[in-house]
N, C-alpha and C positions, 0 to 999 in steps of 0.2 A: 504494500500500500504506500509506504513512504518512498520507495524507489520510483513508483509510478508518478507520484507528485513531483519528485525531483526531475524526472524526465519531461514531464509536462511543462514545468517552469523553464527548463533549459530550452525546450522547443519554442516557447513563447519569446524568450530572450533572443533567440536566433532569428525568428520571424520579424520581431520588432527591429532588430538591427538592419535587416535587409530593407524593410520599409523605410527606415530613417535614412539609410544610405542612398536609396533611390530618390528621396526628397532633396538630398544635398547635391544632386547632379544639376548643373546649370545648363540653360539653353545655349546653343552655339551662337545665338545672336547677341548674347550679353552675359554678364557675370556679376555676381555679388562680390564686393570687396568690403568685408566687414559688414556694416549695416547699410552700405551704399550700393546702388545698382548702377553699373556702367554698361549700357547696352546700345548696340547699333540700331536696334529697332525703335528706340525712343529719341536718339540724338539726331537732330537736324543741324543745319549749318547756317551760321550768320553770314559767312563768306567761305570761299573755297578753303577747306582744311581747318576752319575755325568753328568748333562746336558751339551751338547756341545755348546750351544748358549745363548747369552743374547740379549735383545731387547732394543731399544731406542725410545725416543719420536721424533716427527717430527723435522727435522733440528737440532737435538741435538746429542752430543757425551758424555753427562754426564751420568754416571752409575746410575741406579735406585737401590733401596734397594734390589729388587729381583735379579738384575744383580750382585750386590756385593755378595750376598749369593751364587749364582751359581759359581762365580769366586773363592770364598773361598773354595768351594768343589773341584774345578779344581786344585787350588794351593795345597791343602792337598794331592790329588791324585798324582800330579806331584812331590811333595816332596818324596813320597813313591816310585816313579818310576823315579829315578834320571837320568836314561839313555835316557829317552824319550825327544825328542824335538817336539815342536808344531809350527803350523802356525796359526796365528789369521787372519781370513779372514773378512774384513770389507765390509758391504753391505749397500745399500740405496734403497729407493723405486724409482719408475719410474719418479717421478716429479723432475724437475731441469735438468740442463745441464749435459752432460757426465762428463765434467771437475769438476763441483761442486760436483757431487756425488762420483767421485773418491776421491776427497779431504775429503769429509765427511766420506766415508768408511774408509779411512786411519786414520782419527781422532778417529773414533769408535774403530778400532782395537788397536790403540795406547792407548786409555783409558783402554781397557781390559789388555793390556800388562803392563801398569804402575801399575795397581791394582795387577796383579799377582806378579810383582816384589816386591811390599810392603809386600807380604807374603812369601818372600824368594826365589822366582824362578829367577834364573839368566837370564839376558837379552840375553846371548848367546844361551839359549835354546828356545828362542821365536823369530819367524820371523813374520813380519807384511806384509800383502798383501791386497790391496783393489781391489774389483771388481766393486765398485760403484753400478750402477743399472743393470749391465750386466748379473747377475745370480740370478734372482728372484726365490724365493721358491714358490711364488704364482703369476701367471701372470695376475691376475685380476686388474682392474682399479677402485678400491674402497677402502675406509678406512681400512677395515679388511685386504685386500691383502697388502696394503701399510705397515700396522703395522707388518705383518709377515716378510716383506722384510727389515725392518730397524733393522739390527742385526750385531753381530760379532759372528763368528763361530770358535771354536777351533778344529783343526784337527791335527792328528799326522803327523809329517813331514816324508817324505820318506827317 
């Protein structure tokens, strides 16, 4: 009886580890780096070779190393195109209240703005707008979808 219970528990542990390892496999179009999604299927381009968005960890507005590299490329492009003004759109995932996510999206867009300004882009060329959770790029309710939605997107102003 006791041996039967041990074998049953061992079987459950093996099955659980297979299930969890299958969940850890990333799609070929993108990958998770810690709590941040960096995927080709969500990245568009502000200009040739200059990604238009950066991603954030859950409840964070701190720029990652990858985000800073993207913003350096944006700043270099903006310095070469001094007549262009941009809007930094801050976004959040679906979790949290509307008010919390609007504030978080604004903090994310402002973090990107502050970083661009350290590379010589004038604040009068950058507007900040937060959509919070109102404009998800992925409407799923799972960690991968949430990671795609935690972002700041740089778009040309009209």
